[in-house]
C-alpha positions as CSV (number, residue, x, y, z in Angstrom):
1,M,-21.9,21.3,11.0
2,P,-20.1,22.7,14.1
3,T,-21.1,26.3,15.1
4,N,-18.3,27.2,17.4
5,V,-14.5,26.5,18.0
6,V,-15.3,23.7,20.5
7,G,-17.7,21.9,17.9
8,F,-15.0,22.1,15.2
9,V,-12.2,20.8,17.3
10,M,-14.5,17.9,18.5
11,L,-15.3,17.1,14.8
12,V,-11.5,17.1,13.7
13,V,-10.8,14.9,16.7
14,L,-13.5,12.4,16.1
15,A,-12.7,12.4,12.3
16,L,-8.9,11.9,12.9
17,P,-9.2,7.9,13.1
18,G,-10.9,7.8,9.8
19,Y,-8.2,10.1,8.3
20,V,-5.6,7.8,9.7
21,Y,-7.3,4.7,8.3
22,H,-7.4,6.3,4.8
23,Q,-3.8,7.4,4.9
24,A,-2.8,3.8,5.9
25,F,-5.0,2.3,3.2
26,D,-3.8,4.7,0.4
27,R,-0.2,3.4,0.9
28,H,-1.0,-0.1,-0.7
29,V,-3.7,0.6,-3.1
30,P,-3.8,2.3,-6.5
31,K,-4.3,6.1,-6.2
32,R,-8.0,6.6,-6.3
33,V,-9.9,9.3,-8.2
34,H,-12.6,10.7,-5.8
35,T,-14.4,14.1,-5.4
36,S,-13.8,16.0,-2.3
37,F,-17.4,15.2,-1.0
38,M,-16.7,11.5,-1.6
39,E,-13.4,11.6,0.4
40,L,-15.0,13.6,3.1
41,V,-17.9,11.2,3.5
42,S,-15.6,8.1,3.4
43,I,-13.4,9.6,6.1
44,L,-16.4,10.4,8.2
45,F,-17.9,7.0,7.7
46,A,-14.6,5.3,8.7
47,S,-14.3,7.5,11.7
48,V,-17.8,6.4,13.0
49,I,-16.9,2.8,12.7
50,V,-13.5,3.0,14.2
51,D,-14.7,5.3,17.0
52,A,-17.5,2.8,17.8
53,V,-15.1,-0.1,18.1
54,A,-12.7,1.8,20.2
55,L,-15.5,2.9,22.6
56,S,-16.8,-0.5,22.7
57,L,-13.5,-2.0,23.8
58,L,-13.0,0.7,26.4
59,K,-16.5,0.2,27.8
60,A,-15.8,-3.7,27.9
61,G,-12.5,-3.1,29.7
62,S,-14.2,-0.7,32.1
63,S,-17.0,-3.3,32.9
64,L,-14.3,-5.9,33.8
65,G,-12.5,-3.3,36.2
66,F,-9.4,-2.7,34.0
67,W,-9.6,1.0,33.7
68,Y,-11.7,4.1,34.3
69,T,-14.5,5.2,32.0
70,P,-16.6,8.3,32.3
71,A,-20.2,8.2,33.3
72,F,-21.8,9.1,30.0
73,R,-25.2,9.9,31.3
74,A,-23.8,12.4,33.8
75,L,-21.6,13.9,31.2
76,Y,-24.7,14.2,28.9
77,R,-26.9,15.8,31.5
78,S,-24.4,18.4,32.8
79,P,-21.2,18.3,30.7
80,R,-19.8,21.6,32.2
81,T,-20.1,20.5,35.7
82,Y,-18.9,16.9,35.1
83,I,-15.9,17.8,33.2
84,T,-15.0,20.5,35.9
85,D,-15.2,17.8,38.5
86,H,-13.4,15.2,36.7
87,F,-11.1,17.1,34.3
88,T,-7.8,15.2,34.8
89,A,-9.6,11.8,34.4
90,I,-11.6,12.8,31.3
91,S,-8.5,14.3,29.6
92,L,-6.5,11.1,30.1
93,W,-9.3,8.9,29.1
94,S,-10.0,11.1,25.9
95,A,-6.3,10.9,25.0
96,A,-6.2,7.1,25.5
97,A,-9.4,6.6,23.5
98,L,-8.2,8.9,20.6
99,A,-4.7,6.9,20.5
100,L,-6.6,3.5,20.5
101,A,-8.9,4.6,17.9
102,C,-6.0,5.9,15.7
103,V,-4.2,2.5,16.3
104,I,-7.1,0.6,15.2
105,G,-7.7,2.8,12.1
106,Y,-4.1,2.3,11.0
107,G,-4.1,-1.4,11.6
108,A,-7.4,-1.8,9.7
109,G,-6.0,0.5,6.8
110,A,-2.7,-1.3,6.6
111,G,-4.2,-4.6,5.8
112,Q,-1.6,-6.6,7.8
113,W,-4.6,-8.4,9.4
114,Q,-5.4,-10.1,6.1
115,S,-2.2,-12.3,6.5
116,L,-3.9,-13.9,9.6
117,L,-6.9,-15.2,7.4
118,P,-6.8,-18.7,6.0
119,A,-5.0,-19.1,2.7
120,L,-8.3,-19.9,0.9
121,V,-9.9,-16.9,2.2
122,Q,-7.0,-14.7,1.3
123,S,-7.0,-16.1,-2.3
124,R,-10.7,-15.6,-2.7
125,L,-10.4,-12.1,-1.3
126,H,-7.6,-11.2,-3.6
127,A,-9.4,-12.5,-6.7
128,R,-12.6,-10.6,-5.8
129,T,-10.7,-7.3,-5.2
130,R,-8.9,-7.9,-8.6
131,R,-12.2,-8.7,-10.5
132,L,-14.2,-5.9,-8.9
133,E,-12.0,-3.0,-8.4
134,P,-12.3,-0.7,-11.4
135,Q,-9.2,1.5,-10.6
136,H,-6.6,-1.3,-10.7
137,S,-4.1,-0.5,-13.4
138,A,-2.5,-3.3,-15.6
139,W,0.8,-2.4,-13.8
140,W,-0.7,-2.8,-10.3
141,L,-2.2,-6.3,-11.2
142,L,1.0,-7.5,-12.7
143,F,3.6,-6.1,-10.2
144,R,1.6,-7.3,-7.1
145,E,0.4,-10.7,-8.4
146,H,3.0,-12.5,-6.2
147,R,4.0,-10.5,-3.3
148,D,6.4,-13.0,-2.0
149,A,8.5,-12.9,-5.1
150,D,10.8,-10.2,-6.7
151,V,9.5,-8.8,-10.0
152,Y,11.9,-9.0,-13.0
153,V,10.7,-6.5,-15.7
154,G,11.9,-6.5,-19.3
155,C,11.0,-3.3,-21.3
156,V,11.0,-2.8,-25.1
157,L,11.2,0.7,-25.9
158,D,9.8,2.5,-28.9
159,D,13.2,2.7,-30.5
160,G,13.7,-1.0,-30.5
161,S,15.9,-1.1,-27.6
162,Y,15.6,-3.4,-24.4
163,L,15.9,-2.7,-20.9
164,A,15.6,-5.1,-17.9
165,G,16.0,-5.4,-14.2
166,L,14.3,-5.9,-10.9
167,L,11.4,-3.7,-10.1
168,H,12.1,-0.9,-7.7
169,S,9.0,1.3,-7.9
170,Y,6.1,2.2,-10.2
171,S,3.5,4.8,-10.5
172,R,0.1,4.1,-8.7
173,V,-2.0,6.4,-11.0
174,P,-4.8,4.3,-12.3
175,S,-5.3,6.1,-15.6
176,E,-3.1,4.7,-18.4
177,H,-1.1,7.7,-19.7
178,G,2.5,8.5,-20.7
179,D,3.4,10.4,-17.6
180,R,3.6,7.2,-15.6
181,E,7.1,5.8,-15.0
182,L,8.7,2.8,-13.3
183,T,12.3,2.3,-12.0
184,L,14.5,-0.7,-12.1
185,R,17.3,-1.8,-9.7
186,G,20.1,-4.2,-9.6
187,D,22.0,-5.3,-12.6
188,I,20.4,-3.4,-15.4
189,S,20.4,-5.3,-18.7
190,Y,20.6,-3.4,-22.1
191,R,20.5,-4.2,-25.7
192,P,20.7,-1.3,-28.1
193,P,18.4,-1.0,-31.1
194,G,19.2,-3.5,-34.0
195,D,21.7,-5.4,-31.7
196,D,21.4,-9.0,-30.9
197,V,23.5,-8.9,-27.6
198,T,22.2,-7.9,-24.2
199,V,24.8,-6.6,-21.8
200,V,24.8,-5.5,-18.2
201,L,25.5,-1.9,-18.0
202,P,28.5,-1.3,-15.9
203,E,28.4,0.7,-12.6
204,V,24.6,1.3,-13.2
205,N,22.4,0.3,-10.3
206,A,19.1,1.8,-11.3
207,A,17.1,3.2,-14.3
208,A,13.9,5.0,-14.8
209,V,11.6,4.1,-17.7
210,S,8.7,6.3,-18.9
211,A,5.4,4.8,-19.9
212,R,5.5,6.9,-23.1
213,R,8.5,5.0,-24.3
214,L,7.4,1.6,-23.7
215,T,6.2,-0.8,-26.5
216,F,5.4,-3.6,-24.2
217,L,7.0,-5.2,-21.2
218,T,7.5,-8.6,-19.8
219,V,7.2,-9.7,-16.1
220,S,8.9,-12.6,-14.4
221,Y,8.4,-13.5,-10.7
222,V,11.8,-14.5,-9.1
223,P,11.5,-16.4,-5.8
224,R,13.4,-14.6,-3.1
225,A,16.6,-16.5,-2.0
226,A,15.6,-18.4,1.2
227,D,19.1,-18.1,2.7
228,L,18.9,-14.3,3.0
229,S,17.7,-14.7,6.5
230,E,20.4,-17.2,7.6
231,P,23.1,-16.0,10.2
232,A,26.3,-14.6,8.7
233,A,28.3,-17.5,10.1
234,A,26.9,-19.7,7.3
235,G,28.8,-17.6,4.7
236,P,27.6,-14.9,2.5
237,P,24.4,-15.7,0.5
238,A,24.6,-16.2,-3.1
239,A,23.6,-13.4,-5.4
240,S,20.0,-13.9,-6.5
241,T,20.2,-13.9,-10.4
242,P,17.0,-13.7,-12.2
243,P,16.3,-16.5,-14.7
244,P,17.1,-15.9,-18.3
245,L,14.2,-14.3,-20.0
246,P,13.2,-14.9,-23.7
247,L,14.1,-11.5,-25.2
248,P,12.1,-9.9,-28.1
249,L,13.5,-10.8,-31.5
250,S,15.1,-8.0,-33.4
251,P,14.0,-7.4,-36.9
252,H,17.0,-9.2,-38.3
253,Q,16.1,-12.3,-36.2
254,A,12.5,-12.3,-37.0
255,R,13.4,-12.3,-40.7
256,S,15.8,-15.2,-40.2
257,S,13.3,-17.3,-38.3
258,R,10.7,-17.3,-41.2
């Protein structure tokens, strides 16, 4: 542990890339339940890995003559004298090294590099993560099963009513409890309790549904319209309408079908 202000600042600076990594990683995974000690150890471990990669890249570039790198042996033997003689160069190199380490940490945590892997490797990695990760909730697995499609959700509430629309957001809390909620967007379809007709609510663009009110829900993966990326000269794109979903039977319909 650091015993003075300089040591504390150095610890914070060296741990910053690991913190950036975890912030980027937590944005696209379920909320994890860890103790403070586990979070600290995880951040420090990630920082060591990211810092080592950044230093290796800087050292490799320096050996090829692309940029300056401090003489670490001289810095270790007499740090005060070496920093005094090369203060500007050391400051610029340290800032560049920290920036590079933070960029590497963010890139590794954001997970965009996975899209560069072969399709078979991506499929196996996704299946392995889904099978082994204990903190994936049912919502997380269903809503992220097909990331290239829109998710159309139908919700049956505890009073018998039905609400449906495109998924807008959802809680990432891993524990299954009633305080979670999801939000719907687009055309919000609604069927009152005991009714047989589902209508689109006029002038309603979004709705929030509490998990406490849900009896069950249905999920459909709607392919995104390919013409949304075409230039405007080709005309306005047609509205993407989700396919009709089989709605849950009302009590009256259930009796009639028997």
